[in-house]
N, C-alpha and C positions, 0 to 999 in steps of 0.2 A: 544577581537576583534569582531567587528560587522560582521555578515554574513547574506546576503539576500538569502534565499533558493529559490527564484524565478529567481535569476541571475545565470549565468554560467550553464545553462541547457545543458546536454550532446548533442552533435551533432549526435552521432550514434543512429539512430532510429531503428536499426535492432534488438536490444535487450533492455530489461528493465534494468535500471541502478539504483543500490542502493548505497547510500553514507552514511557512519556512520557520524552523526553530533556530537554526544556526547554519553558518556556511562560510566558505572562503573560496579562493580561486580553485581549489582542488577537491573540496568536499562540500556536500549539501545535505542537511538533515531536515526532514519534513515529517509533520504529523498529517496523516490522511484519515478522515472520518467518513465512513460509508454507512448507508442505511439501505441495505438491499440492492445496492448498485452493482452493475457489471459493466464490462467493456462493451462497446457497440459490436454487433456481429462481425463487422469487418475491421474492428479496432485492435490491431496487434501493436503492442509496445515494442519498439526497436530502438533501444537507448544507446547513446554513445558511452555512458558510464556503466560500471558495475554497480549493482544495487544489492544492498543487504537490507532485508525487510523483516520486521518483527511484528507479530500480532499481540497487542496488549490486552485487547478486550474484543469479544465476539469471535467471528470466524470468517474466512474467505477461501474460496477455491480458485486456484490458478490453473491455466492450461498453457502448455508450451506448443510451439508449432510442430514439434515432432510427435504430438499426441499425448505426451505425458501429462498427467493431472496431479496436482498436489493440494490436499486439504490442509489448511493451516488453522489452528485453534490458538487460543490465548496461551502465550509463552513460546510458541513455535517461531523459529527464525530460519531464513533461507537466503543464500547468496545466489543472485542471478547475474550471470556474466554479461558483459557488454555485448550487444547485438543478439542476445538470446531472446528471440521473439516470443512474447507471452501475452496473455490477457487474463482479466479477472472474469471468471464464469459467474460468480455470485458472492454475495456477502450476507450476513445476518439480516433478515428482513424485519425482525421484531425488536430491534435495538441497534445501537451503534457497533460498528467494527472500527476499532482504533488501531491504526498501523503506524509504526515508525519506520521510515525509509531513509537509509543513508546511501547517497550516491557518491562515488569516487572514481578517479581515473587511475 
């Protein structure tokens, strides 16, 4: 069945919404929709899996524990290694930021 990940975006903008698109024992593919959201001040992601992330629409700024910052715009993709502590500094406040995240070991 065909699925358009830019259709049926969640109407609730008060929280970031994550939908599982596909997965198996070794890989998970998610759609994440943000509306001006960011990680909590103390909210570092420290994931067991490697993450490949793509911005389909909008923008997001990531910060890594070592101080590096990455601005991602529509079409940008990034691989984040397992246990590479990072957080989202901000996303587009005036519309959705749509991410595709692929997690794998």
